[in-house]
Each structure stands twice: as structure tokens, then as C-alpha cells.
C-alpha positions as CSV (number, residue, x, y, z in Angstrom):
1,M,0.0,0.0,0.0
2,R,1.5,3.3,-1.0
3,N,2.3,5.7,1.9
4,A,0.2,8.9,1.4
5,A,2.7,10.8,3.5
6,D,5.4,10.1,1.0
7,I,3.3,11.6,-1.8
8,G,2.0,14.6,0.1
9,L,1.0,17.9,-1.4
10,P,3.0,20.2,-3.7
11,G,5.2,22.5,-1.7
12,E,5.2,20.3,1.4
13,F,7.7,17.8,2.8
14,P,8.9,15.5,1.3
15,Y,8.2,17.5,-1.9
16,T,7.5,14.5,-4.1
17,R,5.0,16.6,-6.0
18,G,7.2,19.7,-6.3
19,I,8.9,22.3,-4.1
20,Q,6.4,25.1,-4.7
21,P,2.6,24.9,-3.9
22,T,1.7,26.4,-7.3
23,M,4.7,25.2,-9.3
24,Y,4.6,26.6,-12.9
25,R,1.2,28.3,-12.3
26,G,3.1,30.7,-10.2
27,R,6.4,30.9,-12.1
28,L,7.9,29.0,-15.1
29,W,11.2,27.3,-15.0
30,T,14.3,29.3,-16.0
31,M,15.1,28.7,-19.7
32,R,18.8,28.5,-19.7
33,Q,20.7,27.6,-22.9
34,Y,24.4,26.6,-22.4
35,A,26.8,28.5,-24.6
36,G,30.5,29.5,-24.8
37,F,33.0,29.1,-27.6
38,G,35.7,30.6,-29.7
39,S,36.3,33.9,-27.9
40,A,34.9,36.0,-25.1
41,A,33.5,38.5,-27.7
42,E,31.8,35.6,-29.7
43,T,30.3,34.3,-26.5
44,N,29.0,37.7,-25.6
45,R,27.3,38.0,-29.0
46,R,25.6,34.5,-28.5
47,F,24.4,35.4,-25.1
48,K,22.8,38.6,-26.4
49,Y,21.2,36.7,-29.2
50,L,19.7,34.1,-26.9
51,L,18.4,36.8,-24.5
52,A,16.9,38.7,-27.4
53,N,15.1,35.5,-28.3
54,G,13.5,35.0,-24.9
55,Q,16.1,33.1,-22.9
56,T,15.7,33.9,-19.2
57,G,19.1,32.8,-17.8
58,L,22.6,32.4,-19.0
59,S,24.7,29.3,-18.8
60,V,28.5,29.5,-19.5
61,A,30.6,26.7,-21.0
62,F,34.4,27.1,-20.5
63,D,37.1,25.6,-22.6
64,L,39.3,22.7,-21.3
65,P,42.3,24.8,-20.5
66,T,40.2,27.1,-18.3
67,Q,38.6,24.1,-16.6
68,L,42.0,22.6,-15.9
69,G,43.6,25.8,-14.6
70,R,45.9,26.4,-17.6
71,D,46.3,29.6,-19.6
72,S,45.8,29.7,-23.3
73,D,49.5,29.9,-24.0
74,Y,50.3,26.8,-22.0
75,P,52.0,24.3,-24.4
76,M,49.5,21.5,-23.8
77,A,46.5,23.9,-24.4
78,A,47.4,24.0,-28.1
79,G,44.4,23.0,-30.2
80,E,42.0,23.2,-27.3
81,V,41.6,27.0,-26.8
82,G,38.0,28.0,-27.3
83,K,36.9,24.6,-28.7
84,V,34.4,23.3,-26.2
85,G,33.7,26.6,-24.4
86,V,35.0,30.1,-23.9
87,P,38.6,30.7,-22.9
88,I,39.0,32.7,-19.8
89,D,42.6,33.7,-18.9
90,T,42.1,36.9,-16.9
91,L,39.4,39.2,-15.6
92,R,39.5,41.1,-18.9
93,D,38.0,38.0,-20.7
94,M,35.2,37.8,-18.2
95,E,34.5,41.5,-18.6
96,T,34.1,40.9,-22.3
97,V,31.8,37.9,-21.9
98,F,29.4,40.0,-19.8
99,D,29.8,43.3,-21.5
100,G,26.4,45.1,-21.8
101,I,24.7,42.3,-19.8
102,P,23.4,43.7,-16.4
103,L,24.4,41.2,-13.8
104,D,21.8,42.4,-11.3
105,R,19.0,41.4,-13.7
106,V,20.4,38.1,-15.2
107,S,21.0,34.8,-13.4
108,T,24.1,33.0,-14.6
109,S,25.1,29.4,-14.3
110,M,28.7,28.4,-14.7
111,T,29.8,24.9,-15.5
112,I,33.1,25.0,-13.7
113,N,34.5,22.8,-11.0
114,A,38.3,22.6,-10.3
115,T,38.6,26.4,-11.0
116,A,35.2,27.3,-9.7
117,A,36.5,29.6,-7.0
118,I,38.5,31.6,-9.6
119,L,35.7,32.0,-12.0
120,L,33.2,33.0,-9.3
121,A,35.7,35.6,-8.1
122,M,35.9,37.0,-11.6
123,Y,32.1,37.1,-11.8
124,I,32.0,39.0,-8.5
125,A,34.7,41.4,-9.8
126,V,32.8,42.1,-13.1
127,A,29.6,42.8,-11.1
128,K,31.6,45.3,-9.0
129,K,32.9,47.0,-12.1
130,Q,29.3,47.3,-13.2
131,G,28.4,48.9,-9.9
132,V,26.5,45.8,-8.8
133,A,27.1,44.6,-5.2
134,A,28.0,40.9,-4.7
135,A,24.8,40.6,-2.6
136,A,22.7,41.5,-5.6
137,I,24.0,38.9,-8.1
138,N,22.5,35.4,-8.4
139,G,23.4,32.3,-10.2
140,T,25.2,29.0,-9.8
141,T,28.7,27.6,-9.8
142,Q,28.7,23.9,-10.5
143,N,31.6,23.5,-8.1
144,D,31.0,19.7,-7.9
145,I,34.5,18.4,-8.0
146,L,33.7,14.8,-6.8
147,K,31.9,13.9,-9.9
148,E,35.0,14.9,-11.9
149,Y,36.9,12.1,-10.2
150,V,33.9,9.8,-10.9
151,A,32.8,10.6,-14.5
152,R,34.5,13.5,-16.2
153,G,38.2,13.7,-15.3
154,L,38.5,17.5,-15.1
155,Y,40.1,17.7,-11.7
156,I,43.4,19.3,-10.6
157,Y,44.1,18.8,-6.9
158,P,43.8,15.9,-4.6
159,P,40.2,15.3,-3.3
160,K,40.9,16.6,0.3
161,F,42.1,20.0,-0.9
162,S,39.4,20.2,-3.6
163,L,36.8,19.7,-0.9
164,R,38.4,22.6,1.1
165,L,37.9,24.9,-2.0
166,V,34.2,23.8,-2.2
167,T,33.5,24.6,1.5
168,D,35.5,27.9,1.2
169,I,33.0,28.9,-1.4
170,F,30.1,27.8,0.9
171,A,31.4,30.0,3.8
172,Y,32.3,33.0,1.7
173,C,29.0,33.2,-0.2
174,E,27.0,32.8,3.0
175,H,28.3,36.2,4.1
176,N,29.1,38.0,0.8
177,V,27.0,36.5,-2.0
178,P,23.9,35.3,-0.2
179,N,21.8,34.7,-3.4
180,W,24.4,32.5,-5.1
181,N,23.8,28.8,-5.4
182,T,27.2,27.6,-4.2
183,I,27.1,24.2,-5.8
184,S,25.2,22.2,-8.3
185,V,25.7,18.6,-7.4
186,S,25.7,17.0,-10.8
187,G,24.2,13.7,-11.8
188,Y,24.2,14.8,-15.4
189,H,27.8,13.9,-16.1
190,I,27.4,10.6,-14.2
191,R,24.5,9.6,-16.5
192,E,26.3,10.8,-19.6
193,A,29.2,8.6,-18.6
194,G,26.8,5.6,-18.9
195,S,25.2,5.1,-15.5
196,T,21.6,4.0,-15.0
197,A,18.9,6.4,-13.6
198,V,19.2,4.8,-10.2
199,Q,23.0,5.1,-10.2
200,E,22.7,8.8,-11.3
201,L,20.7,9.6,-8.2
202,A,22.6,7.4,-5.8
203,F,26.1,8.7,-6.8
204,T,24.8,12.3,-6.9
205,F,23.4,12.1,-3.4
206,G,26.6,10.2,-2.2
207,N,28.6,13.2,-3.4
208,A,26.1,15.7,-1.8
209,I,26.4,13.8,1.5
210,A,30.2,14.1,1.3
211,Y,30.0,17.9,0.7
212,V,27.7,18.4,3.6
213,D,29.9,16.3,5.9
214,A,33.0,18.4,4.8
215,A,31.1,21.6,5.5
216,L,30.0,20.4,8.9
217,E,33.6,19.4,9.7
218,E,34.6,23.0,8.9
219,G,32.1,24.2,11.5
220,L,29.3,25.4,9.2
221,N,25.7,25.0,10.3
222,I,23.6,22.9,8.0
223,D,20.9,25.5,7.6
224,S,23.5,28.2,6.8
225,F,24.4,26.6,3.5
226,A,21.9,23.9,2.6
227,P,19.3,26.3,1.3
228,R,21.8,27.3,-1.4
229,L,22.6,23.8,-2.6
230,S,21.3,22.9,-6.0
231,F,21.3,19.8,-8.2
232,F,21.8,19.1,-11.9
233,F,20.3,16.0,-13.5
234,D,20.1,14.4,-17.0
235,T,16.7,14.0,-18.6
236,H,17.0,10.9,-20.7
237,N,14.9,8.8,-23.1
238,D,12.7,6.6,-20.8
239,F,9.9,9.1,-20.4
240,L,8.1,7.7,-17.4
241,E,11.3,6.6,-15.6
242,E,12.7,10.1,-15.9
243,I,9.6,11.7,-14.5
244,A,9.6,9.3,-11.6
245,K,13.3,9.8,-11.1
246,F,12.9,13.5,-10.4
247,R,10.0,12.9,-8.0
248,A,12.0,10.3,-6.1
249,A,15.0,12.6,-6.0
250,R,13.1,15.3,-4.2
251,R,11.8,12.8,-1.7
252,I,15.2,11.2,-1.0
253,W,17.0,14.6,-0.5
254,A,14.3,15.9,1.8
255,K,14.7,12.9,4.0
256,I,18.5,13.0,3.9
257,A,18.6,16.7,4.8
258,K,16.0,16.4,7.6
259,E,16.6,13.0,9.0
260,R,20.4,12.4,8.4
261,F,21.6,15.9,8.9
262,G,18.9,17.3,11.2
263,A,18.3,20.4,9.1
264,K,15.5,22.5,10.6
265,N,14.9,25.1,7.8
266,P,12.4,23.7,5.2
267,K,14.4,25.4,2.5
268,S,17.3,23.0,3.4
269,W,15.0,20.1,2.6
270,M,14.0,21.3,-0.8
271,L,15.8,19.8,-3.8
272,R,16.1,22.5,-6.4
273,F,17.4,21.2,-9.7
274,H,18.5,22.2,-13.2
275,A,17.9,19.6,-16.0
276,Q,19.5,19.2,-19.3
277,T,18.4,16.9,-22.1
278,A,20.6,13.9,-22.7
279,G,23.6,14.8,-24.9
280,S,24.6,11.1,-25.1
281,S,21.2,10.3,-26.7
282,L,21.8,12.6,-29.7
283,T,22.8,11.0,-33.0
284,A,24.9,12.2,-35.9
285,Q,22.7,10.0,-38.1
286,Q,19.5,11.8,-39.1
287,P,20.1,14.7,-36.8
288,D,16.6,16.1,-37.3
289,N,15.4,13.2,-35.2
290,N,17.2,14.9,-32.3
291,V,14.6,17.6,-32.2
292,I,12.0,15.0,-31.3
293,R,14.2,13.4,-28.7
294,V,14.9,16.7,-27.0
295,A,11.2,17.7,-26.9
296,I,10.2,14.5,-25.2
297,Q,13.1,14.7,-22.8
298,A,12.3,18.3,-22.0
299,L,8.6,17.4,-21.3
300,A,9.8,14.7,-18.9
301,A,11.8,17.3,-16.9
302,I,8.9,19.7,-16.9
303,L,6.4,17.0,-15.7
304,G,9.1,16.0,-13.2
305,G,9.2,19.6,-11.8
306,T,12.5,21.1,-12.8
307,Q,13.4,24.7,-11.8
308,S,15.7,25.3,-14.8
309,L,16.1,23.6,-18.1
310,H,18.6,23.4,-21.0
311,T,17.5,21.8,-24.3
312,N,20.2,20.5,-26.5
313,S,20.4,21.5,-30.1
314,K,19.9,19.0,-32.9
315,D,23.5,19.5,-34.3
316,E,25.4,18.9,-31.0
317,A,26.4,15.3,-32.1
318,L,28.3,17.0,-34.9
319,A,29.6,20.4,-33.6
320,I,29.0,23.3,-31.3
321,P,25.4,24.5,-32.0
322,T,24.8,27.1,-34.7
323,A,22.7,30.1,-33.7
324,E,19.7,28.8,-35.6
325,A,19.9,25.4,-33.9
326,A,20.2,27.0,-30.5
327,R,17.2,29.1,-31.2
328,L,15.2,26.1,-32.2
329,A,16.2,24.3,-29.0
330,L,15.0,27.4,-27.0
331,R,11.7,27.5,-29.0
332,T,11.1,23.9,-27.9
333,Q,11.0,25.0,-24.3
334,Q,8.8,28.0,-25.2
335,I,6.3,25.9,-27.1
336,L,6.1,23.5,-24.2
337,A,5.6,26.4,-21.8
338,Y,3.1,28.5,-23.7
339,E,1.3,26.2,-26.1
340,T,0.8,22.7,-24.5
341,G,-1.1,23.6,-21.3
342,V,1.1,21.3,-19.2
343,V,1.9,24.3,-16.9
344,N,-1.7,24.8,-16.0
345,T,-1.8,21.9,-13.6
346,V,0.5,21.9,-10.5
347,D,1.3,18.2,-10.7
348,P,-0.2,16.6,-13.8
349,V,1.1,13.1,-13.2
350,G,0.4,12.9,-9.5
351,G,-1.6,9.8,-8.6
352,S,-0.7,7.9,-11.7
353,Y,-0.2,4.3,-10.7
354,A,2.7,3.8,-13.1
355,I,4.5,7.0,-11.9
356,E,3.9,6.5,-8.2
357,D,5.0,2.8,-8.4
358,L,8.1,3.8,-10.4
359,T,8.9,6.5,-7.9
360,D,8.7,4.1,-5.0
361,K,10.9,1.6,-6.8
362,I,13.6,4.1,-7.7
363,E,13.7,5.5,-4.2
364,A,14.2,2.0,-2.7
365,E,16.9,1.1,-5.2
366,V,18.7,4.4,-4.6
367,R,18.6,3.9,-0.8
368,E,20.1,0.4,-1.2
369,L,23.0,1.9,-3.2
370,L,23.5,4.7,-0.6
371,E,23.7,2.0,2.1
372,K,26.4,0.2,0.1
373,I,28.4,3.5,-0.3
374,D,28.2,4.0,3.5
375,S,29.4,0.5,4.0
376,L,32.5,1.3,1.9
377,G,33.3,4.3,4.1
378,G,31.5,7.0,2.2
379,M,31.7,8.5,-1.3
380,L,35.3,9.7,-1.1
381,R,36.6,6.2,-0.3
382,A,34.3,4.6,-2.8
383,I,35.7,7.0,-5.5
384,E,39.3,6.5,-4.5
385,S,39.0,2.7,-4.6
386,G,37.5,2.9,-8.1
387,W,34.3,1.2,-7.0
388,V,32.0,3.9,-8.3
389,Q,33.8,4.2,-11.6
390,T,33.6,0.4,-12.1
391,Q,29.8,0.5,-11.5
392,I,29.4,3.2,-14.2
393,H,31.7,1.4,-16.6
394,E,29.7,-1.8,-16.3
395,A,26.4,0.0,-16.8
396,A,27.7,1.8,-19.9
397,Y,29.0,-1.5,-21.3
398,S,25.6,-3.2,-20.7
399,Y,23.8,-0.3,-22.4
400,Q,26.0,-0.4,-25.5
401,R,25.7,-4.2,-25.8
402,S,21.9,-3.9,-25.7
403,I,22.2,-1.5,-28.7
404,E,24.6,-3.8,-30.6
405,K,22.3,-6.8,-30.0
406,K,19.2,-4.7,-31.0
407,E,17.6,-5.3,-27.7
408,R,17.4,-1.5,-27.6
409,I,16.4,0.3,-30.8
410,I,18.0,3.7,-31.6
411,V,16.2,5.1,-34.5
412,G,18.5,5.8,-37.5
413,V,21.4,4.1,-35.8
414,N,20.7,0.4,-35.4
415,E,17.3,0.4,-37.2
416,F,15.5,2.6,-39.7
417,Q,18.7,3.7,-41.3
418,I,18.7,5.6,-44.6
419,D,21.3,5.6,-47.3
420,E,21.7,9.3,-47.8
421,E,21.9,11.8,-45.0
422,R,20.7,15.3,-45.5
423,K,23.5,17.7,-44.7
424,I,22.8,20.4,-42.2
425,P,24.8,23.6,-41.5
426,I,27.2,23.2,-38.6
427,H,29.4,25.6,-36.7
428,V,33.0,25.8,-37.8
429,S,35.6,27.1,-35.4
430,D,37.9,29.9,-36.6
431,P,41.5,28.7,-36.2
432,A,42.7,32.3,-35.9
433,L,40.9,32.7,-32.5
434,E,43.5,30.7,-30.6
435,A,46.3,33.0,-31.8
436,A,44.2,36.1,-31.0
437,Q,43.5,34.8,-27.5
438,I,47.2,34.2,-26.8
439,E,48.0,37.7,-28.1
440,N,45.4,39.2,-25.8
441,L,46.8,37.4,-22.9
442,A,50.3,38.7,-23.7
443,Q,48.9,42.2,-23.8
444,I,47.3,41.9,-20.4
445,R,50.5,40.6,-18.9
446,A,52.4,43.5,-20.4
447,T,50.1,46.2,-19.3
448,R,48.9,45.1,-15.8
449,D,50.5,46.1,-12.5
450,E,52.9,43.2,-12.4
451,R,53.9,43.8,-8.8
452,A,50.3,43.8,-7.6
453,A,49.5,40.6,-9.6
454,R,52.6,38.8,-8.3
455,S,52.1,39.9,-4.7
456,A,48.4,38.8,-4.7
457,V,49.4,35.4,-6.0
458,E,52.1,35.1,-3.4
459,R,49.6,35.9,-0.6
460,L,47.3,33.3,-2.0
461,E,50.0,30.7,-2.0
462,K,50.9,31.5,1.6
463,A,47.3,31.3,2.7
464,A,46.9,27.9,1.0
465,R,49.6,26.6,3.3
466,G,47.3,27.4,6.3
467,A,43.6,27.0,7.1
468,E,42.2,30.5,6.1
469,N,39.3,30.8,3.7
470,L,41.0,31.3,0.3
471,M,38.2,33.2,-1.5
472,P,39.2,36.7,-0.4
473,Y,42.8,36.0,-1.6
474,I,41.5,34.7,-5.0
475,V,39.3,37.7,-5.4
476,E,42.3,40.0,-4.8
477,A,44.3,38.1,-7.3
478,V,41.8,38.2,-10.1
479,E,41.2,41.9,-9.5
480,A,45.0,42.4,-10.1
481,Y,44.5,40.5,-13.4
482,A,46.5,37.5,-12.3
483,T,45.7,34.7,-14.7
484,V,43.7,31.5,-14.2
485,G,47.0,29.5,-14.7
486,E,49.0,31.6,-12.2
487,I,46.4,31.3,-9.5
488,S,46.0,27.6,-10.1
489,D,49.7,27.1,-10.1
490,A,50.1,28.8,-6.8
491,L,47.7,26.2,-5.3
492,R,49.5,23.4,-7.2
493,K,52.7,24.4,-5.5
494,V,51.2,23.7,-2.1
495,H,48.9,20.8,-2.8
496,G,50.1,19.1,-6.0
497,E,48.0,17.4,-8.6
498,Y,45.9,14.3,-8.3
499,Q,46.8,11.1,-10.1
500,E,43.9,8.7,-10.6
501,A,44.1,5.1,-9.6
502,L,43.1,3.1,-12.7
503,S,39.9,1.1,-12.5
504,I,39.0,-1.6,-15.0
């Protein structure tokens, strides 16, 4: 017999039916398209284009050198500058990205982890230059370093120091940037690496528990930072499973926050999440089919109660989205919001036997996995031993085998193929942009106050040897136009780089 208390009402613990009593009848989700490529100026133009077309929040993609704490002129950055996101070397690049965009009126999400503290410091500094107080800006830094060790590989430092940077952001923002979501604990990349829906939730919550434990060890109060925690999930192809997954996620987190950690503030119990349609489900074959996939995945996230949504473009299996493809992806959200009527009912799927049964099943299986993680000594030890990575590898292998054996049909890939593909326009990167970025970086180094930059970095390095919060030192360094690489290297000198233990 289903427990009515576990279903509850919208806006009430355990929030199975949504975190707000009126859900989208009161306010639509934030339509937040992910963008960033080539150069800071190009990214600025794309942001303005998307805002002009009705986007309601910005989402920044950074290139690999920026994510790994390397400057664009670092030898191993060659060929990667501006390829999968915007290159940010100094505060000047960040100023260009947000030129003419009022940071007191736009919410910005930044997919950045190992260097999250540096990019957040730059965002705060840009706002200051615009005359906007840090207390007035809002947005999210992903800042979820543990999933990098699990699924993505874009880490720099050993886990213990990485967790210190995460909790330093928690503490700094509590007092200085109170409207900022200090972390977006991300199941998305875990799912994209090949996990199941249950593993996505379990490993995400395992990471979240580790972050909370680390913050509590630093003396923070659970209700001082938990209301600013957010989550990021994939919305995949199994329509009913995905809806149930989001409902189960809210219920699981509400109970973890209240029962495991003793949070008293209802806002600490609420799971607020961003969803992105499944990039791994997009196909290079018959790319127009991706429009249909994305629409169905987006509808699952909406019926599941997301607070923010990115819809992938149809050409993303081939290249960075063109402006036209990005606009079509945004229009998909707008049509769902304004034409389908699904927003007129607070919880359209509530009470469905299939949905409620799936929700219960997913919750039970996630809790079983969380108990296993606890038995291994927690998420950090489960990651360091390679157990989590092995679970994901096995799930990904099983999924791929099911496609190869045609137990799972992917339209246009292993069934319903056509001989001739219609060519679609794709974005082509300008090879001259990398050289221009390196030249700009050289100009900044030549014209900045070198003594101020060097002194700020030296003070940061000294602080990193102690136990002080590092955010004020990082803010000082970025305001002196120290580079991402210089700041990251100062921390490398003290704490080194992490070398992963192989898991097969």
C-alpha cells in the first residue's frame, strides 16, 4: 500500500509533487541555454542573441584549459583553446563575456569545477565594475569536484584540498554572496558517462552527503548553506522513468537533509534542480530526429518539476550549435511552456499508478546503493577505490551491448537507417581565434601592474599553506589581473595534482 505521507502535497515535505505549492502556475522554470566558444566576444554575442530570443538565464561553457587551470599559451593547451567553451585567462575576458549584460538582472550558471573559486571571483569582480554589489547577483557555480573524479576527469588537486575549496565557497558566499547557489551537485555527467537512472541519483546524493559532511567538519551550520545547494540532472529517453526519477530525487533529498543531517529550515529540505536533455542520446545520423528526442526529454523534466532547463540543439552530435539550432532548442521550451497547457496543472502526473510505483521503486533502489556507499566508508573512499567508476563502466557496457544486439532500438542508428543523410549547417571554429586569445593574454601581462599581480598570487600561496578561507585572496588576485593559470599554479605548488588510480 502506497504511503500517502510520501506523496504529500506540492510545496510540502517530502516534496514528491514539487517544491512550490503552485509550481509553474506561479512561475515558469528558467530557460537557460548553455553557450560559450571561440572567444569572449563571440560568446557575448551569442548570449545577447539568446536573451533577445527570450532566454531567461545564462549558462556558461568554459574551454578545457580554463577548466583545468591552464592559460591559453600553456603548451599542452594548443588546439583546445575555445573549442568546447569560452577561454578565460584573466578578468578582462570575463568583462568581455558580460559586456552590456546587467548582472543584477540576469541569473548566470557556470559549468566550472576545479577552478570554480577563480571564475566565481571573476564574476563578482565584473559585477563590482558594473556597480552591482555581490549581494545582488544570483546564479550558480557547478563546483561539484567529486563527480569529476567519478565521471568527467577535469580535476586538478587531490580530493581533500578540492573539498576545502568547495567549502570555502560555501562559507564565503554565506556572508558575501547570499543569493548565489554555491554548488550544483551533478548527476548529469554521471549519467552521460553511462550510469543508470538509479546510479545517477545514488552517486549524486553520495557526493552531496560528502559535501555536507565536509562543510559540517569546517564548523558550518547545515541550515546556513543547505538552502543554497542545488542539483543538476540528466533527462533521458525513458519518459516515465525520468519523471519518476525527479520525484524520487526530491523525496530522497528531503529525508537526507531532515533525518540524516537534522536540518530545521524547510528550504534546506527542498531539492532545487536544473535539468539538461541527454547529450549522449543525440545521434549524428538523421540529426533532425534529435529535435523529437529533445522535446520528449524536456517534457519529462517539466512534468518532473524542474526549476531550470537546457534543451540540446539538434546538431550537437556534430559540432557546437549554430545560432539557428540553439534558437530552435529554445523554441522547444517556449512551445512546451506556452502552447501545450502542461503548466496549468500543478502536478499533472500525481496519482498515476505507473508514476507512483516507479517513484517508490527508484527510491528503494537508490537507498540500497547509498547504504552500500556508506558500508564502503563514504563516497570519497568509494571513489578513491575505483568502485563507483567500475559500477558506471559496467552499466555503460551493458547499455552499449543492448544496442549492438538490437535489444534497444536507436532510430536511425541500429534500425530505420537511410542511405543518404541530409547535410545540415554546422558551426566551424575559426582557427585564428586561438592565436588572437594568446596575443590578448600577452597584452594583459604586459600592461597590468605586475607587482600587484605577483604579490596577490604570493599571498594566496601563503594562505593555501594554512587554514584560512581562500576566496578573499582569490578575489584579490583576479582583480589584479592574475591569470587562471597563475592562480591555479600557486595552489598546485602547495597541494600538488591528483593522479587517478586506474579502475578496469
